[in-house]
C-alpha positions as CSV (number, residue, x, y, z in Angstrom):
1,M,32.4,-6.7,-23.6
2,D,31.2,-4.5,-25.8
3,P,27.1,-4.2,-25.5
4,T,24.9,-4.8,-28.3
5,R,23.0,-1.8,-28.9
6,R,19.6,-1.3,-30.6
7,T,17.7,2.5,-31.5
8,A,14.9,3.1,-29.7
9,S,13.7,6.2,-30.7
10,K,14.4,9.6,-31.2
11,G,18.1,8.9,-30.9
12,A,17.9,6.7,-27.8
13,T,19.8,3.3,-27.0
14,V,19.3,0.7,-25.2
15,T,21.6,-1.4,-24.5
16,T,20.5,-5.4,-25.0
17,T,23.5,-6.8,-22.2
18,V,24.8,-5.0,-19.6
19,E,28.3,-3.7,-18.8
20,S,29.9,-3.6,-15.9
21,H,30.7,0.6,-15.1
22,P,33.9,1.4,-14.0
23,R,33.7,3.1,-10.7
24,A,36.7,5.2,-11.0
25,T,36.3,6.3,-14.1
26,L,32.9,7.0,-14.3
27,R,32.0,8.9,-11.2
28,P,32.6,12.4,-11.2
29,P,33.1,14.5,-7.5
30,P,29.6,16.0,-6.7
31,A,28.9,19.3,-8.3
32,Q,27.2,21.8,-6.2
33,Q,23.7,21.2,-7.5
34,V,24.2,17.8,-6.9
35,A,24.8,18.3,-3.3
36,A,22.4,21.1,-2.3
37,D,19.5,18.8,-4.2
38,A,20.8,16.4,-1.9
39,A,20.8,18.3,1.3
40,V,17.3,19.1,0.9
41,R,16.5,15.5,0.2
42,R,18.1,14.3,3.0
43,R,15.8,17.2,5.0
44,N,13.0,15.9,4.0
45,R,13.3,12.1,4.8
46,R,14.4,13.5,8.4
47,R,10.6,15.3,8.3
48,R,8.9,12.5,7.2
49,S,11.0,10.4,9.4
50,A,9.1,12.8,12.7
51,V,6.1,12.2,11.5
52,V,6.7,8.1,10.6
53,D,7.8,8.1,14.6
54,L,5.0,10.3,15.7
55,L,2.4,8.5,14.3
56,T,3.8,5.5,15.4
57,I,3.8,6.7,18.9
58,L,0.6,8.3,18.8
59,V,-0.9,4.3,18.4
60,W,1.2,3.3,21.2
61,V,-0.3,6.1,23.2
62,S,-4.0,4.8,22.1
63,A,-3.3,1.7,23.0
64,A,-2.0,3.0,26.8
65,I,-5.2,5.7,26.7
66,A,-7.9,2.5,26.3
67,V,-6.4,0.8,29.5
68,A,-6.2,3.7,31.7
69,L,-9.4,4.9,30.7
70,Y,-11.1,1.5,32.2
71,L,-8.7,1.7,35.3
72,A,-9.4,5.3,35.9
73,S,-13.1,4.7,35.8
74,P,-14.9,4.8,39.8
75,G,-16.1,1.2,40.4
76,A,-15.6,-0.2,36.6
77,H,-12.9,-3.2,38.5
78,D,-12.8,-5.0,41.5
79,L,-8.6,-6.4,41.5
80,S,-10.0,-7.7,45.0
81,G,-10.6,-11.6,43.8
82,T,-9.8,-14.1,41.2
83,A,-12.6,-13.7,39.4
84,G,-13.3,-9.6,39.7
85,I,-8.6,-10.1,37.9
86,V,-9.5,-12.5,35.0
87,T,-12.9,-9.9,34.2
88,S,-10.9,-6.6,34.2
89,L,-8.1,-8.6,32.5
90,G,-10.8,-9.7,29.5
91,I,-11.8,-6.3,29.4
92,V,-8.3,-4.7,29.1
93,A,-7.8,-6.9,26.2
94,G,-11.2,-5.9,25.0
95,L,-10.6,-2.4,24.8
96,V,-7.0,-2.1,23.4
97,A,-8.1,-4.5,20.8
98,T,-11.1,-1.9,19.8
99,D,-8.4,0.9,19.9
100,L,-6.0,-1.3,17.1
101,V,-8.8,-2.0,14.9
102,L,-10.0,1.9,14.7
103,I,-6.1,2.1,13.7
104,M,-6.4,-0.5,11.3
105,L,-9.2,1.3,10.1
106,V,-7.3,4.5,9.9
107,L,-4.3,3.3,8.3
108,A,-6.8,1.7,5.1
109,A,-8.7,5.0,5.4
110,R,-5.9,6.4,2.4
111,V,-5.4,9.7,4.5
112,P,-3.2,11.7,2.7
113,L,-0.9,12.9,5.4
114,I,-0.4,8.7,5.7
115,D,0.5,7.8,1.7
116,R,2.5,11.1,1.9
117,V,5.0,9.8,4.9
118,F,4.4,6.4,5.1
119,G,3.3,5.0,1.9
120,Q,-0.1,3.6,1.2
121,D,1.2,0.3,0.7
122,R,2.8,0.6,4.0
123,A,0.1,1.4,5.6
124,I,-1.7,-1.8,4.5
125,A,1.2,-3.9,5.4
126,V,0.9,-2.6,9.1
127,H,-3.3,-3.0,8.4
128,R,-2.9,-6.6,7.5
129,S,-0.1,-7.2,10.0
130,L,-2.3,-6.0,12.9
131,G,-5.6,-8.4,11.9
132,K,-4.5,-11.9,14.0
133,P,-3.1,-10.4,16.6
134,V,-6.2,-8.1,16.9
135,L,-8.2,-11.6,16.7
136,Y,-6.0,-13.4,19.5
137,L,-6.9,-10.1,21.5
138,I,-10.9,-10.4,21.1
139,L,-11.2,-14.1,22.0
140,V,-9.0,-13.6,25.0
141,H,-11.2,-10.6,25.9
142,G,-14.5,-12.6,25.2
143,L,-13.0,-15.8,27.2
144,L,-11.7,-13.6,30.0
145,I,-15.2,-12.3,29.9
146,T,-17.0,-15.4,30.4
147,I,-14.7,-17.2,33.2
148,G,-14.8,-14.3,35.5
149,Y,-18.4,-13.7,35.3
150,G,-18.8,-17.5,36.0
151,L,-16.9,-17.3,38.5
152,A,-18.6,-14.8,39.8
153,D,-21.6,-16.3,39.4
154,G,-20.5,-19.9,40.3
155,S,-21.4,-20.5,36.1
156,S,-19.3,-22.8,33.9
157,P,-18.5,-21.6,30.7
158,I,-20.9,-22.6,28.9
159,G,-24.0,-21.4,31.4
160,E,-22.3,-18.2,31.2
161,T,-22.0,-17.8,27.9
162,I,-25.7,-19.0,27.2
163,S,-26.9,-16.5,30.7
164,L,-24.5,-13.6,28.9
165,F,-26.0,-14.0,25.6
166,T,-29.3,-13.8,26.7
167,T,-29.7,-12.0,29.3
168,V,-27.1,-9.0,29.1
169,D,-28.4,-6.1,26.7
170,D,-26.6,-5.8,23.7
171,M,-24.5,-9.2,23.9
172,P,-26.1,-10.7,21.4
173,L,-24.6,-7.5,18.9
174,A,-20.9,-7.8,20.4
175,Y,-21.3,-12.2,19.5
176,L,-22.1,-11.0,16.4
177,G,-19.7,-8.2,15.7
178,L,-17.1,-11.5,17.3
179,G,-17.9,-13.9,14.2
180,L,-18.0,-10.9,11.3
181,F,-14.0,-10.4,12.7
182,I,-13.2,-13.3,12.8
183,T,-14.8,-14.0,9.2
184,V,-12.8,-11.0,8.2
185,V,-9.6,-12.2,9.1
186,V,-9.7,-15.9,8.3
187,T,-10.7,-14.9,4.7
188,S,-7.4,-12.5,4.6
189,L,-5.4,-15.1,5.2
190,V,-3.0,-15.6,2.5
191,A,-3.9,-19.1,1.7
192,I,-7.7,-18.5,2.0
193,R,-7.8,-15.4,-0.3
194,R,-5.9,-16.4,-3.0
195,K,-8.4,-19.2,-3.5
196,L,-11.1,-16.4,-3.7
197,P,-12.2,-14.0,-6.0
198,Y,-11.2,-10.7,-5.4
199,E,-15.0,-9.6,-5.9
200,A,-15.8,-12.1,-2.8
201,W,-13.3,-11.6,-0.7
202,H,-13.7,-7.1,-1.0
203,A,-17.3,-8.4,0.1
204,I,-16.5,-9.9,3.2
205,H,-13.8,-7.8,4.1
206,L,-16.4,-4.8,4.4
207,L,-18.1,-6.6,7.0
208,S,-15.4,-5.1,9.3
209,Y,-17.2,-1.8,9.3
210,A,-20.2,-3.8,10.3
211,A,-18.5,-5.4,13.1
212,V,-16.8,-2.5,15.0
213,A,-20.4,-0.6,14.4
214,V,-22.4,-3.7,16.3
215,A,-19.4,-4.2,18.8
216,L,-19.6,-0.6,20.2
217,P,-23.3,-0.8,21.5
218,H,-22.4,-3.1,24.2
219,Q,-18.8,-1.3,25.0
220,L,-21.5,1.4,26.3
221,S,-24.0,-0.7,27.9
222,V,-22.4,-3.3,29.5
223,G,-20.3,-2.8,33.0
224,S,-19.5,1.1,34.5
225,A,-16.6,1.5,32.3
226,F,-17.8,4.2,30.0
227,A,-20.9,5.0,32.2
228,D,-22.8,7.7,30.5
229,G,-21.6,11.0,31.1
230,T,-18.2,10.5,32.2
231,W,-15.4,11.7,30.2
232,Q,-14.3,8.0,29.4
233,R,-17.5,7.6,27.3
234,V,-17.0,11.3,25.8
235,Y,-13.9,10.7,24.8
236,W,-14.7,7.1,23.7
237,V,-17.5,7.7,21.1
238,T,-15.2,10.8,19.8
239,L,-12.6,7.9,18.7
240,Y,-15.1,6.2,17.1
241,V,-16.7,9.1,15.2
242,V,-13.3,10.5,14.2
243,V,-12.4,7.4,12.7
244,L,-15.3,6.2,10.7
245,A,-15.9,9.9,9.2
246,A,-12.0,9.3,7.7
247,V,-12.9,6.6,6.3
248,V,-16.3,8.2,5.1
249,V,-14.9,11.8,3.8
250,Y,-11.4,9.7,2.2
251,R,-12.7,6.3,1.7
252,F,-16.3,7.3,-0.2
253,A,-17.4,11.5,-0.3
254,L,-13.7,12.9,-1.5
255,P,-13.9,10.2,-4.7
256,I,-16.9,11.1,-5.8
257,L,-16.2,14.6,-5.7
258,L,-12.8,13.8,-7.7
259,S,-15.0,12.2,-10.2
260,Y,-17.8,14.5,-10.3
261,R,-15.0,17.5,-11.2
262,H,-12.8,16.0,-13.4
263,R,-15.5,13.9,-15.9
264,I,-13.1,11.1,-16.2
265,L,-13.9,9.1,-19.5
266,V,-12.6,6.5,-21.5
267,R,-11.5,7.9,-24.8
268,E,-9.6,5.1,-26.5
269,V,-7.9,1.3,-25.6
270,E,-5.2,0.7,-27.6
271,T,-3.3,-3.4,-27.3
272,I,-0.1,-2.5,-27.4
273,A,1.3,-5.8,-26.7
274,P,-0.3,-9.6,-25.7
275,G,-2.4,-8.9,-22.8
276,V,-1.3,-5.2,-22.3
277,V,-3.9,-2.1,-23.3
278,S,-3.2,1.4,-22.5
279,I,-6.5,2.8,-21.2
280,H,-6.6,6.0,-22.8
281,L,-8.9,8.5,-20.8
282,S,-10.2,12.2,-21.5
283,G,-11.8,14.7,-18.4
284,R,-11.7,18.1,-16.8
285,N,-8.6,19.9,-15.9
286,L,-6.5,16.3,-15.3
287,D,-3.0,18.1,-14.7
288,R,-5.1,19.6,-11.4
289,L,-5.1,16.0,-10.4
290,G,-1.7,16.9,-8.2
291,V,-0.1,13.0,-9.9
292,E,3.7,13.1,-9.5
293,G,5.4,10.7,-12.0
294,G,5.0,7.3,-10.3
295,Q,2.1,7.3,-8.7
296,Y,-1.0,5.2,-9.3
297,G,-4.8,5.2,-8.6
298,I,-8.0,3.0,-7.8
299,W,-9.6,3.1,-10.6
300,R,-13.5,1.7,-10.9
301,F,-15.0,1.7,-14.7
302,W,-18.9,1.9,-14.4
303,T,-19.8,-1.0,-17.4
304,A,-21.6,-3.1,-16.4
305,K,-18.9,-5.8,-16.1
306,T,-17.2,-4.0,-14.3
307,W,-18.5,-1.5,-12.0
308,W,-17.9,-3.5,-8.4
309,H,-14.4,-4.2,-9.5
310,A,-11.9,-1.5,-8.0
311,H,-8.3,-1.1,-9.8
312,P,-5.0,0.1,-8.3
313,V,-2.8,1.1,-11.7
314,S,0.2,3.1,-12.4
315,F,-0.4,6.5,-14.7
316,S,2.1,5.6,-17.4
317,A,1.9,9.0,-18.5
318,V,1.5,12.2,-16.3
319,P,-1.7,13.5,-16.8
320,G,-2.1,16.9,-19.2
321,T,-5.1,18.8,-19.3
322,D,-7.7,16.6,-20.9
323,S,-6.1,13.4,-21.4
324,A,-4.7,10.9,-18.8
325,R,-3.1,7.3,-19.6
326,I,-3.0,4.5,-17.7
327,T,-2.1,1.0,-18.4
328,V,-3.3,-2.2,-17.4
329,R,-1.9,-5.8,-17.8
330,D,-4.1,-9.2,-18.2
331,L,-3.2,-10.5,-14.7
332,G,-6.7,-12.3,-14.2
333,A,-10.7,-11.8,-15.2
334,G,-10.3,-8.6,-13.7
335,S,-8.2,-6.2,-15.5
336,R,-8.8,-8.7,-18.9
337,R,-12.1,-7.0,-18.9
338,L,-10.7,-3.6,-19.0
339,G,-9.4,-4.8,-22.4
340,R,-12.8,-4.8,-23.8
341,I,-14.7,-1.7,-22.4
342,R,-16.0,0.9,-25.0
343,P,-15.0,4.1,-25.6
344,G,-16.9,6.9,-23.5
345,A,-17.1,4.2,-20.1
346,R,-17.5,6.5,-17.0
347,V,-14.7,6.2,-14.8
348,S,-14.2,7.2,-11.3
349,L,-10.8,7.4,-9.8
350,E,-9.0,7.4,-6.2
351,G,-5.8,10.0,-5.6
352,P,-4.0,9.7,-6.5
353,Y,-1.9,8.1,-4.2
354,G,2.1,6.5,-3.7
355,L,5.3,7.3,-2.6
356,F,7.4,6.4,-5.6
357,T,8.2,9.7,-6.5
358,A,10.7,11.8,-7.3
359,R,9.7,13.2,-3.7
360,A,10.7,10.1,-1.7
361,R,14.8,10.7,-3.2
362,T,17.2,10.4,-0.3
363,A,20.3,10.5,-2.7
364,P,22.4,12.0,-5.3
365,Y,21.4,9.5,-7.9
366,L,18.8,8.2,-9.2
367,A,19.2,4.0,-10.1
368,M,15.4,2.2,-11.1
369,V,14.8,-1.2,-12.1
370,A,11.5,-2.1,-13.7
371,S,10.0,-5.5,-15.7
372,G,7.1,-6.1,-16.8
373,I,3.9,-3.7,-16.2
374,G,6.0,-2.1,-13.5
375,I,7.4,-0.2,-16.0
376,T,4.4,2.1,-16.2
377,P,5.1,4.3,-12.6
378,V,9.0,4.0,-13.7
379,R,8.4,5.6,-17.4
380,S,5.8,8.3,-15.6
381,M,8.4,9.0,-13.6
382,L,11.2,9.3,-15.5
383,E,8.9,12.0,-17.5
384,D,8.5,13.9,-14.5
385,A,12.0,13.9,-12.5
386,T,14.4,16.6,-13.7
387,L,16.9,15.5,-13.8
388,R,20.6,16.2,-14.7
389,P,22.4,14.5,-17.8
390,G,24.1,11.3,-15.7
391,E,22.1,10.6,-12.7
392,A,20.1,8.7,-13.9
393,T,20.7,5.1,-14.6
394,V,17.7,3.0,-15.9
395,L,17.3,-1.4,-16.7
396,L,14.8,-2.7,-18.1
397,R,13.9,-5.9,-17.7
398,G,11.1,-8.5,-19.6
399,S,11.3,-11.9,-20.2
400,D,10.8,-12.1,-23.7
401,A,10.0,-9.4,-27.2
402,D,6.4,-9.6,-25.8
403,Q,7.3,-7.6,-22.1
404,Q,9.4,-4.6,-24.1
405,Y,6.0,-2.3,-24.1
406,L,6.7,1.0,-23.3
407,W,10.4,0.8,-23.6
408,A,10.3,2.6,-27.1
409,E,8.9,5.6,-25.2
410,V,11.6,4.9,-21.8
411,G,14.1,5.6,-24.2
412,A,12.7,8.7,-26.0
413,L,12.8,9.8,-22.7
414,A,15.9,8.6,-21.3
415,H,17.6,10.1,-24.1
416,R,16.0,13.4,-23.2
417,S,17.1,13.7,-19.6
418,G,21.0,12.3,-20.2
419,S,20.2,9.1,-17.9
420,E,21.3,6.0,-19.1
421,L,19.4,3.0,-20.4
422,F,20.0,-1.0,-19.9
423,A,18.0,-3.6,-20.8
424,M,18.4,-7.5,-20.0
425,V,15.8,-9.8,-22.0
426,G,15.6,-13.5,-20.9
427,P,14.2,-16.5,-18.8
428,R,15.6,-15.7,-15.5
429,P,18.4,-19.1,-14.5
430,S,15.8,-22.3,-13.1
431,G,17.1,-23.5,-10.2
432,V,18.4,-20.2,-8.6
433,D,16.7,-17.5,-6.9
434,A,17.6,-14.6,-9.4
435,W,15.9,-11.7,-10.7
436,Q,18.6,-11.4,-14.1
437,S,18.4,-13.2,-17.4
438,A,20.0,-16.5,-17.4
439,D,22.9,-15.3,-19.3
440,D,23.4,-12.0,-17.5
441,F,23.6,-14.2,-14.5
442,R,26.2,-16.9,-15.7
443,R,28.2,-13.3,-16.5
444,G,28.1,-12.2,-13.2
445,V,25.9,-9.6,-13.8
446,T,24.6,-7.6,-10.6
447,L,23.6,-4.4,-9.2
448,G,26.6,-2.3,-8.3
449,S,28.4,-3.5,-11.6
450,T,25.0,-2.2,-13.5
451,F,24.5,0.6,-11.7
452,P,27.7,2.8,-11.6
453,H,26.7,4.7,-7.9
454,L,24.4,2.5,-6.5
455,M,25.2,2.9,-2.8
456,E,24.8,6.6,-3.5
457,S,21.7,5.9,-5.7
458,D,18.0,5.8,-4.1
459,L,17.0,2.7,-6.1
460,Y,13.9,2.7,-7.6
461,I,12.3,-0.7,-7.9
462,C,8.9,-2.3,-9.5
463,G,7.8,-5.9,-11.3
464,P,6.2,-8.9,-9.9
465,Q,6.5,-9.3,-6.5
466,V,8.5,-12.2,-6.0
467,W,11.1,-10.9,-8.7
468,A,10.9,-7.4,-6.9
469,D,11.7,-9.4,-3.8
470,L,14.9,-9.9,-5.4
471,V,15.9,-7.6,-6.5
472,A,15.4,-5.6,-2.9
473,R,17.5,-8.4,-1.4
474,D,20.2,-8.0,-3.5
475,A,20.2,-4.4,-2.8
476,R,20.4,-4.9,1.2
477,R,23.0,-7.8,0.6
478,A,25.2,-5.0,-1.1
479,G,25.1,-3.0,1.4
480,V,22.1,0.1,0.1
481,P,20.2,1.6,2.9
482,E,16.7,0.5,3.6
483,H,15.9,4.2,3.2
484,Q,17.4,4.4,-0.2
485,I,15.3,1.0,-1.4
486,H,11.3,1.9,-2.8
487,Q,9.8,-0.4,-3.5
488,E,5.8,0.2,-4.4
489,R,2.8,-2.4,-3.5
490,F,-0.3,-2.4,-5.0
491,E,-3.6,-2.8,-2.4
492,S,-7.1,-1.5,-3.0
């Protein structure tokens, strides 16, 4: 079938229907430069994988050290009777839980090393996955401690709870920390979080810092595991200090310094489609932000109606010396307010973040699929990447004409780099889990028929999460290796 074509801009051509690529005729033998680039990418991937493996090992080692601290403390544990065994198990559960909470804080601290090798979206995913196990460990800790002490004293669990709360130093703070952590985990459950305004959820989530802080005193004052003057106490306090310092430095101090240094202001707010605005920014030496095409920042606009809400938004163009641009779609009350910001508003920035960049590539070819506002990182990545003619293929997806914002710019960039560009417009088929338009789904269009070198490509996907997951699912079913599939999930 001959695809219908239209001119996007500067001679760039956008194919409005997708045709199959005959692999036998379009697959050229790999050139020397292609092979050399692929070798470099493989080495970079191995290095990142090695660092990820090392960090994973450190997580397990830190949990083991937490247990060893208790076992190595003279007189801290008594395994001679039921009461001692139950109490010791409760203490171990509490130490492991605390260690994992500190790891959660590090994962959410936006440490540059973690972002470079792991990706902030994956770090936050692991952070979330630890929430329930940590809560269970904390509950087990409290339950076993209460039962163990009760067995030793001959008290009931309720009586022992009252006794601990009223007679043991720092135990009220421990119970407060438990209550705060339960609140944070429960409100982070997907079903509940969706019902909460972002501002309310974020304020509640900040209680996790308070929960960690108020839990420390009873760890130091109750029992002898962290007795004053012991190396166990020094290690535990140092661990707290290092983790909290990482949070303060990377989540607060550096963003403040960055924003002060670059003095970012809103220059213009441009409506480019219904419910979609490009926010043009001005500032000092913005090219020194170190932004790679495809990355995003955490943006805060200092106006009366927007200052409390930080927004994870991709750069829709690579910053110049004194200008930058982000593009925002109306996805709720918070993002809707951004379209009404006036020029001159001050802006603070955390970042840039993200592995949705050419740096994460591992394969000789590049395949990019974007839908809706997901076009923004694809557009900036295409602008920033050094590509040979025929190396990249881009597929733009939209439900209707209103979702074709920035397509002309992508067309011009594709034309400049010699990349092939396709468009797929139309609603998805009803009753079917498919990422294609209904027409293309009926025609049998697949990732393999769209991208001529799919198995030898890094596949970058960005768009609505459910849609993007369907694209990734089909890629896996087609046999694309996991390390060649790149998605970015924004979490603040």
